[in-house]
C-alpha positions as CSV (number, residue, x, y, z in Angstrom):
1,M,-1.3,-13.8,-1.9
2,K,2.0,-12.1,-1.2
3,R,2.8,-11.8,2.5
4,M,3.4,-8.3,3.8
5,P,6.9,-7.6,5.3
6,S,6.8,-7.6,9.1
7,P,7.8,-3.9,9.4
8,V,4.6,-3.0,7.6
9,L,2.6,-5.2,10.0
10,F,3.8,-3.3,13.1
11,P,2.1,0.0,12.4
12,L,-1.0,-1.6,11.0
13,L,-1.4,-3.9,14.0
14,A,-0.7,-1.0,16.4
15,A,-3.4,1.1,14.5
16,A,-5.9,-1.7,14.8
17,F,-5.2,-2.2,18.5
18,F,-5.3,1.6,19.3
19,G,-8.4,2.1,17.2
20,F,-10.2,-0.8,18.9
21,L,-9.1,0.3,22.3
22,G,-10.1,3.9,21.6
23,V,-13.7,2.9,20.8
24,A,-13.8,0.6,23.8
25,V,-12.4,3.2,26.2
26,G,-14.5,6.0,24.7
27,A,-17.7,4.0,25.2
28,F,-16.7,2.9,28.7
29,G,-15.9,6.6,29.5
30,A,-19.2,7.9,28.2
31,H,-21.3,5.2,29.8
32,V,-19.5,4.3,33.0
33,L,-16.9,7.0,33.9
34,R,-18.7,10.2,33.1
35,P,-21.2,9.9,36.0
36,R,-18.5,8.8,38.4
37,L,-15.6,11.1,37.6
38,A,-15.0,14.8,38.3
39,V,-15.3,16.9,35.1
40,A,-11.6,17.5,34.9
41,L,-10.8,13.8,35.2
42,Y,-13.4,12.9,32.6
43,E,-11.9,15.5,30.2
44,N,-8.5,13.7,30.7
45,V,-10.1,10.5,29.4
46,Q,-11.6,12.4,26.4
47,T,-8.3,14.0,25.6
48,A,-6.5,10.6,25.7
49,V,-9.2,9.0,23.5
50,F,-8.8,11.8,20.9
51,Y,-5.0,11.6,20.8
52,Q,-5.2,7.8,20.6
53,F,-7.5,8.0,17.6
54,V,-5.4,10.6,15.8
55,H,-2.3,8.4,16.2
56,A,-4.1,5.2,15.3
57,L,-4.9,6.9,12.0
58,A,-1.3,8.1,11.7
59,L,0.0,4.6,12.3
60,F,-2.5,3.3,9.7
61,S,-1.1,5.8,7.2
62,L,2.4,4.6,7.9
63,G,1.4,1.0,7.4
64,V,-0.1,2.0,4.0
65,L,3.0,3.9,3.1
66,G,5.0,0.9,4.1
67,V,3.2,-1.3,1.7
68,V,4.8,0.9,-1.0
69,G,8.2,0.8,0.5
70,W,9.4,0.5,4.1
71,R,13.1,1.1,3.8
72,N,12.8,4.6,5.2
73,R,14.3,4.5,8.7
74,A,12.7,7.8,9.8
75,L,9.2,6.4,9.1
76,R,10.0,3.3,11.1
77,L,11.2,5.5,13.9
78,A,7.9,7.5,13.7
79,A,5.9,4.3,14.1
80,G,7.8,3.4,17.2
81,L,7.7,6.8,18.7
82,W,3.9,7.1,18.1
83,T,3.3,3.7,19.6
84,G,5.3,4.4,22.7
85,G,3.9,7.9,22.9
86,V,0.3,6.7,22.8
87,I,1.1,4.1,25.5
88,A,2.8,6.7,27.8
89,F,0.6,9.8,27.0
90,C,-2.8,8.2,26.8
91,G,-2.1,5.4,29.2
92,S,-1.0,7.9,31.9
93,L,-4.1,10.1,31.4
94,Y,-6.4,7.0,31.6
95,S,-4.5,5.7,34.7
96,Y,-4.5,9.1,36.4
97,A,-8.2,9.6,35.8
98,L,-9.0,6.3,37.4
99,T,-6.5,6.4,40.3
100,Q,-5.6,10.0,40.8
101,W,-2.1,8.8,41.6
102,L,-0.1,12.0,41.2
103,P,3.3,10.5,40.0
104,L,1.5,9.5,36.8
105,V,1.4,13.1,35.7
106,W,5.1,13.0,35.1
107,V,4.7,10.3,32.5
108,T,2.3,12.3,30.4
109,P,4.8,14.9,29.1
110,L,7.3,12.1,28.2
111,G,4.6,10.5,26.1
112,G,3.7,13.8,24.5
113,T,7.4,14.4,23.7
114,A,7.5,11.0,22.0
115,L,4.4,11.9,19.9
116,L,6.0,15.2,18.9
117,V,9.4,13.6,18.0
118,G,7.4,11.0,16.1
119,W,5.8,13.7,14.0
120,A,9.2,15.2,13.3
121,A,10.6,11.8,12.3
122,F,7.5,11.4,10.0
123,G,8.3,14.8,8.4
124,V,12.0,13.8,7.9
125,G,10.9,10.5,6.4
126,V,8.5,12.0,4.0
127,W,11.2,14.6,3.0
128,R,13.7,11.9,2.4
129,A,11.2,9.8,0.4
130,I,10.4,12.8,-1.8
131,S,14.0,13.8,-2.2
132,S,15.1,10.3,-3.3
133,T,12.5,10.2,-6.1
134,K,13.9,13.3,-7.8
């Protein structure tokens, strides 16, 4: 069997990790955190789990696209931005819900910005891929 190039492995492994962690944190939140947290803090956990799953699927799609051809720098950038964005955005929401340490709220918008820029890079990458096939 032909070995996949390492750039393809990154988004696929990140997708697997974030998907696994999303299920684990979602279950932990529903069974352990919900009765212990204020409603607003539990909603932060739910928001983080949702965004984590969305971007796990997005990273999976990048990995699948990468199997076809991974020379597109914008798609590689999107994978990195989504990964960093999930860590910063979701990680800060999880951490704040558990600790209520106020400085963490400054990390969340940075992670959200990384997610947004990642989607823009994804769009540029797809545009370039479509344009180069004409």
